[in-house]
C-alpha positions as CSV (number, residue, x, y, z in Angstrom):
1,M,33.7,41.6,-44.9
2,A,37.6,41.7,-45.7
3,D,37.9,38.8,-42.9
4,N,35.1,36.9,-44.0
5,Q,36.5,36.9,-47.5
6,I,39.7,36.2,-46.8
7,T,38.4,33.1,-45.1
8,K,35.9,32.0,-48.0
9,T,39.2,31.9,-50.1
10,A,41.2,30.2,-47.9
11,G,38.4,27.3,-47.2
12,L,38.1,27.4,-51.7
13,V,42.1,26.9,-51.5
14,E,41.6,24.0,-49.2
15,K,39.1,22.4,-51.2
16,S,40.8,22.4,-54.3
17,E,44.3,21.1,-52.9
18,N,41.9,18.0,-51.6
19,L,40.6,17.7,-54.7
20,V,44.2,17.6,-56.5
21,H,45.1,15.4,-54.3
22,W,42.3,12.7,-54.5
23,F,42.2,12.9,-58.1
24,I,46.2,11.8,-57.9
25,V,45.2,9.0,-55.7
26,L,42.6,8.5,-58.0
27,V,44.8,8.3,-60.8
28,G,47.1,6.1,-59.7
29,L,45.3,3.1,-58.4
30,T,43.3,3.3,-61.8
31,Y,46.5,2.8,-63.4
32,A,47.6,0.2,-61.1
33,C,44.6,-1.9,-61.4
34,G,45.0,-1.5,-65.1
35,F,48.5,-2.7,-65.0
36,L,47.9,-5.9,-62.8
37,I,45.0,-6.9,-65.0
38,V,47.3,-6.8,-68.1
39,F,50.3,-8.2,-66.2
40,T,48.5,-11.0,-65.0
41,F,46.5,-11.7,-68.0
42,F,49.7,-12.0,-70.2
43,K,50.8,-13.9,-67.5
44,S,48.9,-16.6,-68.1
45,F,50.1,-17.0,-71.8
46,G,53.9,-17.5,-70.4
47,I,54.1,-13.7,-71.1
48,D,56.6,-11.8,-68.4
49,S,57.4,-8.6,-70.4
50,V,55.0,-5.9,-70.4
51,D,56.5,-1.8,-70.6
52,L,56.0,-0.3,-67.1
53,I,54.5,3.0,-68.6
54,E,51.7,2.1,-71.3
55,A,48.3,4.4,-71.8
56,K,46.5,0.8,-72.3
57,Y,46.7,0.6,-68.6
58,I,44.7,3.6,-67.9
59,H,42.1,2.5,-70.6
60,V,41.7,-1.1,-68.4
61,G,42.0,0.8,-65.2
62,V,38.8,2.5,-66.2
63,L,37.2,-0.2,-67.8
64,F,37.8,-1.9,-64.2
65,I,36.5,0.9,-62.0
66,L,33.6,1.1,-64.2
67,S,32.8,-2.6,-63.7
68,C,32.9,-1.7,-60.0
69,L,30.8,0.7,-59.7
70,V,28.2,-0.5,-61.9
71,I,27.4,-3.5,-59.2
72,A,28.5,-1.4,-55.9
73,M,26.5,1.9,-56.8
74,P,23.3,0.2,-56.9
75,L,24.1,-1.9,-53.9
76,W,25.1,1.2,-52.5
77,W,21.5,2.9,-53.1
78,L,19.3,0.6,-52.4
79,V,21.2,-1.5,-49.0
80,W,22.3,2.3,-47.3
81,P,19.4,3.6,-46.6
82,L,17.5,0.9,-45.7
83,R,21.0,0.3,-43.0
84,L,20.0,3.7,-41.6
85,G,16.6,2.8,-41.3
86,A,16.8,0.1,-39.0
87,K,13.7,0.7,-37.4
88,S,11.6,1.0,-40.6
89,S,8.1,-1.1,-41.2
90,Y,10.5,-4.0,-43.0
91,R,12.4,-5.0,-39.6
92,R,9.1,-4.9,-37.8
93,Q,7.4,-7.0,-40.2
94,V,10.3,-9.3,-39.3
95,Q,10.1,-9.2,-36.2
96,K,6.3,-9.9,-35.9
97,G,6.5,-12.6,-38.4
98,M,9.0,-14.0,-36.2
99,R,6.9,-13.5,-32.7
100,E,4.1,-15.8,-34.6
101,I,3.4,-18.5,-33.1
102,T,1.0,-20.9,-35.6
103,W,2.7,-21.7,-39.1
104,R,-0.6,-19.8,-41.1
105,G,0.6,-16.4,-38.9
106,R,4.5,-16.8,-40.2
107,I,3.7,-17.4,-44.2
108,K,1.3,-14.4,-43.3
109,Y,3.9,-11.9,-42.4
110,F,6.7,-13.5,-44.8
111,I,5.2,-14.8,-48.0
112,F,1.5,-13.5,-48.1
113,N,2.1,-9.6,-47.1
114,P,5.6,-9.2,-49.6
115,I,3.1,-10.6,-52.9
116,K,0.2,-8.4,-51.6
117,S,2.6,-5.3,-51.2
118,L,4.4,-6.2,-54.7
119,F,0.6,-6.5,-56.7
120,F,-1.8,-4.8,-54.3
121,P,0.9,-1.4,-53.7
122,D,-0.1,1.4,-51.9
123,W,-0.2,4.8,-54.0
124,S,2.6,7.4,-52.5
125,I,4.5,9.8,-54.0
126,D,7.2,11.3,-52.0
127,P,5.7,14.8,-51.1
128,T,9.7,16.8,-51.4
129,H,11.0,15.3,-54.5
130,G,8.0,14.0,-56.3
131,I,8.2,11.1,-58.8
132,H,11.7,12.4,-60.6
133,A,13.1,10.4,-57.4
134,S,10.6,7.8,-57.4
135,W,11.6,4.3,-58.3
136,P,11.4,4.1,-61.4
137,V,13.9,6.7,-61.6
138,R,16.2,4.8,-59.8
139,I,16.0,1.9,-61.8
140,S,16.3,3.4,-65.0
141,M,19.2,5.2,-63.9
142,I,20.6,1.6,-63.2
143,L,19.7,0.0,-66.1
144,I,21.4,2.9,-68.2
145,L,24.4,2.2,-66.2
146,W,24.5,-1.5,-67.1
147,S,23.4,-1.3,-70.5
148,F,26.6,1.9,-70.9
149,V,29.1,-0.1,-69.3
150,S,28.2,-3.7,-71.3
151,I,28.1,-1.6,-74.6
152,V,31.5,-0.2,-73.6
153,M,33.2,-3.1,-72.6
154,F,31.8,-6.0,-74.9
155,A,30.2,-4.2,-78.0
156,P,32.0,-4.7,-81.1
157,S,33.9,-1.1,-82.8
158,N,30.9,-1.4,-85.2
159,F,28.3,-1.6,-82.7
160,G,26.5,1.7,-83.2
161,N,26.7,1.3,-87.2
162,N,24.7,-2.2,-87.3
163,H,22.5,-1.6,-84.1
164,S,21.8,2.1,-84.6
165,R,18.2,1.7,-83.2
166,L,19.0,-0.3,-80.4
167,A,21.4,2.2,-79.4
168,L,18.8,5.1,-79.4
169,F,16.5,2.9,-77.3
170,N,19.0,2.8,-75.2
171,F,19.1,6.3,-74.2
172,L,15.9,7.5,-75.3
173,I,13.6,5.9,-72.5
174,P,15.6,6.7,-69.3
175,M,15.4,10.8,-70.7
176,V,11.9,10.0,-71.4
177,V,11.7,8.4,-67.7
178,L,13.2,11.6,-66.3
179,V,10.9,14.1,-68.4
180,L,7.6,12.7,-67.0
181,G,9.0,13.0,-63.7
182,F,9.8,17.1,-64.2
183,F,6.3,17.0,-65.6
184,G,5.0,15.4,-62.4
185,D,6.3,18.6,-60.3
186,L,3.6,20.7,-62.3
187,F,0.6,18.1,-61.1
188,K,1.1,18.2,-57.3
189,G,-1.3,18.9,-54.3
190,G,-4.2,16.6,-55.5
191,E,-6.7,14.7,-53.7
192,L,-8.5,11.7,-54.2
193,S,-11.3,9.8,-52.5
194,A,-10.8,6.6,-50.7
195,S,-13.1,4.9,-53.3
196,Q,-10.8,6.7,-56.3
197,H,-7.4,5.1,-54.3
198,Y,-8.9,1.7,-54.2
199,F,-9.7,2.2,-58.1
200,L,-6.1,2.6,-58.4
201,K,-4.9,0.0,-56.2
202,R,-7.0,-2.3,-58.4
203,A,-6.0,-1.1,-61.6
204,R,-2.0,-1.3,-60.5
205,F,-2.5,-4.9,-59.5
206,V,-3.8,-5.6,-63.4
207,L,-0.5,-3.5,-64.7
208,R,2.2,-5.5,-62.5
209,V,0.3,-8.9,-63.8
210,W,0.4,-7.1,-67.7
211,W,3.8,-6.6,-67.1
212,L,5.2,-9.9,-65.3
213,S,3.0,-12.0,-68.1
214,A,3.8,-10.1,-71.5
215,G,7.9,-9.3,-70.0
216,V,8.2,-13.3,-69.4
217,S,7.0,-13.9,-72.7
218,Y,8.9,-11.1,-74.5
219,Y,12.3,-12.1,-72.8
220,V,11.2,-16.0,-74.5
221,C,11.0,-14.0,-77.7
222,F,14.3,-12.5,-77.1
223,L,15.2,-16.1,-77.1
224,I,13.4,-17.7,-80.2
225,S,13.6,-14.9,-82.3
226,D,16.8,-13.6,-84.2
227,Y,13.8,-11.0,-86.3
228,F,14.3,-7.1,-85.5
229,R,11.2,-6.7,-87.1
230,R,8.9,-9.1,-84.9
231,E,10.8,-7.8,-81.9
232,V,9.8,-4.4,-82.3
233,W,6.3,-5.1,-83.0
234,I,6.1,-6.8,-80.1
235,L,8.0,-4.7,-78.1
236,A,5.1,-1.9,-79.5
237,V,2.1,-4.2,-78.1
238,F,3.8,-4.6,-74.5
239,M,4.1,-1.1,-74.4
240,L,1.3,0.1,-76.0
241,I,-1.6,-1.7,-73.9
242,P,-0.1,-0.4,-70.2
243,V,-0.7,3.0,-71.5
244,L,-3.7,2.2,-73.2
245,I,-5.1,1.4,-70.0
246,I,-3.7,4.5,-67.9
247,I,-5.2,6.8,-70.5
248,G,-8.7,4.8,-69.6
249,I,-8.4,5.3,-66.0
250,L,-7.4,8.7,-66.5
251,L,-10.4,9.7,-68.3
252,I,-12.2,7.7,-65.6
253,L,-11.0,9.3,-62.9
254,L,-11.1,13.0,-65.1
255,N,-14.9,12.8,-65.5
256,S,-15.6,11.5,-61.6
257,N,-18.0,14.4,-59.9
258,R,-17.3,13.6,-55.7
259,G,-18.0,17.1,-54.3
260,S,-17.6,20.5,-55.1
261,N,-15.6,21.9,-58.1
262,L,-12.7,22.4,-56.2
263,H,-12.4,18.9,-54.8
264,N,-13.0,17.4,-58.4
265,A,-10.1,19.7,-59.7
266,M,-7.7,18.9,-56.8
267,A,-8.5,14.8,-57.5
268,R,-7.9,15.8,-61.2
269,V,-4.4,16.9,-60.7
270,D,-3.7,13.9,-58.5
271,A,-5.3,11.5,-61.1
272,C,-3.0,13.3,-63.8
273,L,0.6,12.7,-61.6
274,W,-0.8,9.2,-61.0
275,A,-1.3,8.9,-64.4
276,L,2.5,10.0,-65.5
277,Y,3.8,7.5,-62.5
278,A,2.2,4.8,-63.6
279,I,3.6,5.7,-67.9
280,Q,6.8,6.3,-66.1
281,W,6.5,2.2,-64.9
282,T,5.5,1.3,-68.4
283,C,8.9,2.4,-69.7
284,V,10.7,1.7,-67.1
285,M,9.9,-2.1,-67.9
286,C,9.6,-1.4,-71.3
287,Q,13.8,-0.2,-70.9
288,I,14.3,-3.8,-68.8
289,C,13.3,-5.6,-72.7
290,V,16.0,-3.5,-74.7
291,F,18.3,-3.9,-71.8
292,I,17.7,-7.6,-72.2
293,W,17.9,-7.3,-76.1
294,T,21.1,-5.5,-75.7
295,I,23.2,-8.4,-74.3
296,K,21.9,-10.9,-76.2
297,R,25.4,-12.4,-78.3
298,N,24.0,-11.6,-81.7
299,T,24.2,-7.9,-80.6
300,L,27.6,-8.2,-78.4
301,D,29.2,-10.6,-79.8
302,V,29.6,-12.5,-76.5
303,S,27.2,-13.6,-74.0
304,L,27.1,-12.0,-70.5
305,F,25.8,-15.4,-69.1
306,D,29.2,-16.5,-70.8
307,V,31.2,-13.8,-69.0
308,L,29.3,-14.3,-65.5
309,F,29.7,-18.4,-65.5
310,G,31.8,-20.1,-68.4
311,N,31.5,-20.8,-71.8
312,N,28.5,-23.2,-72.3
313,Y,27.8,-23.4,-68.5
314,V,23.8,-22.5,-68.8
315,P,23.0,-24.9,-71.8
316,E,25.1,-27.2,-69.6
317,L,23.2,-26.8,-66.5
318,R,19.7,-26.8,-68.7
319,K,20.8,-30.2,-70.0
320,A,22.2,-31.6,-66.2
321,I,18.5,-30.3,-64.9
322,S,16.6,-32.1,-67.4
323,S,18.4,-35.0,-66.8
324,F,18.2,-35.0,-63.0
325,D,21.7,-35.5,-63.4
326,I,21.6,-32.8,-60.4
327,A,24.9,-35.1,-59.2
328,H,27.5,-34.1,-61.7
329,M,26.4,-30.7,-62.1
330,S,29.6,-28.4,-62.0
331,F,30.0,-25.1,-60.7
332,P,30.3,-21.4,-62.6
333,H,33.9,-20.4,-63.5
334,G,33.6,-17.0,-64.9
335,G,33.0,-13.8,-63.5
336,I,30.3,-14.4,-61.1
337,Y,33.4,-14.7,-58.4
338,F,34.0,-11.1,-59.5
339,V,30.6,-9.9,-58.7
340,F,31.0,-11.7,-55.8
341,F,33.8,-10.0,-54.4
342,I,32.3,-6.8,-55.0
343,I,28.7,-7.4,-53.2
344,L,31.2,-8.3,-50.3
345,I,33.1,-5.3,-50.1
346,V,30.6,-2.7,-50.2
347,F,28.7,-4.8,-47.5
348,F,31.5,-4.4,-45.7
349,L,32.1,-0.8,-46.1
350,I,28.3,-0.4,-45.1
351,R,28.8,-2.1,-42.2
352,N,31.9,-0.3,-41.0
353,S,30.1,3.5,-42.8
354,Y,27.4,2.8,-40.0
355,R,29.5,1.5,-37.1
356,L,31.2,5.1,-37.6
357,T,27.7,6.9,-36.7
358,Q,27.4,5.1,-34.0
359,L,31.1,5.7,-32.7
360,T,31.4,9.5,-33.1
361,E,32.9,10.3,-29.7
362,D,35.3,7.4,-29.6
363,R,38.0,8.2,-31.8
364,S,40.4,4.9,-30.9
365,H,37.2,2.9,-31.6
366,Q,36.6,4.4,-35.1
367,V,40.4,3.5,-35.8
368,A,40.5,0.1,-34.7
369,T,36.9,-0.5,-36.9
370,T,38.4,0.9,-40.0
371,V,42.0,-0.6,-39.3
372,S,40.1,-4.4,-39.1
373,M,37.6,-3.4,-42.1
374,A,40.7,-3.0,-44.4
375,A,42.1,-5.7,-43.4
376,I,39.3,-7.7,-45.4
377,V,38.7,-5.1,-48.1
378,V,42.2,-4.6,-49.3
379,P,42.5,-8.4,-50.1
380,L,39.1,-9.0,-51.4
381,F,40.1,-6.1,-53.8
382,Y,43.2,-7.8,-54.8
383,V,41.7,-11.1,-55.9
384,S,38.9,-8.9,-57.4
385,I,41.2,-7.8,-59.8
386,L,42.5,-10.9,-60.3
387,T,39.2,-12.3,-61.2
388,F,38.8,-9.7,-63.2
389,A,42.1,-10.2,-65.0
390,Y,41.4,-14.2,-65.9
391,K,37.4,-14.4,-65.7
392,I,36.3,-11.0,-67.5
393,Y,39.2,-9.3,-69.7
394,P,39.4,-12.1,-72.1
395,Y,36.0,-11.2,-73.3
396,I,36.8,-7.2,-74.1
397,P,37.6,-6.9,-77.8
398,Y,41.0,-6.6,-78.5
399,D,40.5,-3.4,-80.2
400,K,39.4,-1.7,-76.8
401,G,42.5,-2.9,-75.3
402,G,40.8,-6.5,-74.0
403,G,42.3,-10.0,-74.5
404,D,39.7,-11.5,-77.0
405,Y,41.3,-12.0,-80.0
406,I,38.1,-14.0,-82.2
407,K,38.0,-10.6,-84.1
408,C,41.5,-9.9,-84.1
409,P,43.3,-9.4,-87.6
410,S,46.0,-12.0,-88.8
411,V,49.4,-11.1,-89.7
412,R,52.4,-12.6,-92.0
413,L,55.8,-11.4,-91.1
414,T,58.9,-10.8,-93.4
415,F,62.1,-11.0,-91.5
416,N,65.7,-9.4,-92.4
417,A,68.1,-11.7,-94.1
418,N,71.0,-11.2,-92.2
419,A,68.8,-11.3,-88.8
420,I,67.9,-14.8,-89.8
421,T,71.7,-15.9,-90.5
422,E,73.1,-13.9,-88.5
423,A,76.3,-15.7,-86.5
424,G,76.0,-15.6,-82.8
425,F,72.3,-16.3,-82.3
426,T,71.9,-12.6,-81.1
427,V,68.6,-12.5,-83.2
428,V,66.3,-15.7,-83.1
429,V,63.8,-16.4,-85.4
430,P,61.4,-19.7,-84.5
431,Q,61.5,-22.0,-87.3
432,E,57.6,-21.9,-87.3
433,L,57.6,-18.2,-88.4
434,L,59.9,-19.1,-91.3
435,S,57.4,-21.5,-92.9
436,Q,53.9,-18.9,-93.2
437,D,51.8,-20.2,-95.8
438,A,48.0,-19.4,-96.1
439,S,46.7,-22.0,-93.3
440,N,49.4,-20.8,-91.3
441,S,48.9,-17.5,-90.3
442,F,49.5,-15.0,-86.4
443,I,48.1,-12.8,-84.4
444,I,49.9,-10.6,-82.4
445,L,49.0,-10.3,-78.8
446,N,51.8,-8.6,-77.7
447,E,54.6,-6.1,-78.2
448,D,57.1,-3.8,-76.1
449,E,59.7,-2.0,-76.9
450,S,61.9,-4.8,-77.9
451,S,59.8,-7.9,-78.5
452,V,56.9,-8.7,-80.5
453,F,54.9,-11.9,-79.2
454,L,52.8,-14.1,-81.8
455,A,50.4,-17.1,-81.5
456,A,49.1,-19.1,-84.6
457,T,45.5,-18.2,-85.1
458,N,44.2,-21.7,-85.8
459,T,46.6,-24.2,-85.2
460,D,46.4,-24.5,-81.2
461,F,43.8,-25.3,-78.6
462,G,41.0,-24.9,-81.1
463,G,41.9,-20.7,-81.6
464,P,40.9,-17.6,-79.8
465,A,37.8,-18.6,-79.1
466,D,38.8,-21.4,-77.0
467,W,42.0,-19.4,-75.1
468,R,39.6,-17.7,-72.5
469,S,39.6,-20.8,-70.6
470,D,42.8,-22.6,-69.2
471,S,43.9,-23.7,-72.9
472,K,46.9,-21.1,-73.9
473,P,48.4,-21.3,-77.2
474,T,52.0,-21.5,-78.3
475,V,53.9,-18.1,-77.8
476,Y,56.5,-17.0,-80.1
477,E,59.0,-14.2,-79.0
478,V,60.1,-12.3,-82.1
479,R,62.5,-9.2,-81.5
480,R,62.0,-6.2,-83.3
481,E,65.3,-5.9,-85.2
482,A,64.4,-8.8,-87.1
483,I,61.2,-8.1,-88.7
484,S,61.2,-5.9,-91.8
485,C,57.6,-5.8,-92.4
486,I,54.4,-6.8,-90.5
487,T,51.4,-7.9,-93.5
488,Q,47.9,-8.6,-92.0
489,V,46.1,-11.2,-93.8
490,K,42.7,-10.4,-95.8
């Protein structure tokens, strides 16, 4: 017994040491990413002077890691099981479709069968984990992760006060989905007849057609409506009609008699489980609408379309398509390339992990595979940092440590008289800063131990909104000892 206790203690100590080592590596990587992003961003303004040690780098590094995880985690979650299950029904269906000689057979396997499985799905629940590990729960967790990161990165500081109901919906609906999943564990073991299964398949077809058609209509309402109450009422109707359909189908199944009392009781249990599962999907559809509502421009003060594709890219694309001027259609110039690099990194990591599972007894090939993977992933990761600094960081509000200065308060500087007239020019104050008036105020871009870097708010290249692109303002550097007072302009 004593030897076993000593062994367990030694194993616990070893795990704790490994955890500390990985924690140090993670913190160092986060700090390094934050420093590179801030340095690269201010380098585009012509500012070379940044402090090496600053808490801001941890914050920016965390935002970068969250942005990577919000793309990588759902992708890994979806692709990794398919990679391990290479002999699944998807692969068999593709092989059967490729062996078909006629175009009619290929259309059946590649077009008709996927559409049929989408609108006429078989109802099946994981017997081990139940509906609390089903697809509605997975999609709901992905959506709440996207909403959380979008709010943390791009929402203004007063988001909770101005959109309290929206913030509540974002986190309340996923809790409802999880609670329904745990309630589903109370109704395992049901048994429906073949006719009842067919009836449920038809019912799910009606629900999915409703979700598709009403969902598109609701998205259009998001684009054309700015009235909160109207959107709430449409959302209530969007969710209420499927719930009424589910309750009606549940009542039909509960009142059906097809055999002995035991069989009827088992069918009622399975009907309750189906109803909970269908309500889960309804809540997920509602959550998708709330997510679209969350990422609107008038909610986050920035459009995610602008972040991903560049300023005004979507209107320009719509204009080019409507005028059939496809030849002059521009390419996206936003953060979509950051998403693309992270997707490539995830696929390379998945491929390397899958290869390592096949080379468990060949150590040399494992090392060679990992090194070749790292030779590709490391440059991609560095390029993703640069892309984040140039294309995403400028949209993060300044009060969250970002580079969006649209709502940054303007300031006026008062200088020491002896600093202005000092001989030897040890302290230099630009002439533009000496002639400040009501129409000539400045904002603070960055500070370090010795200097303050400022830019004009209205005079240079259209203001802070245009600084997100290649247009950059004139930056003024002022030594701290020359400044006697900094006053905020209201």
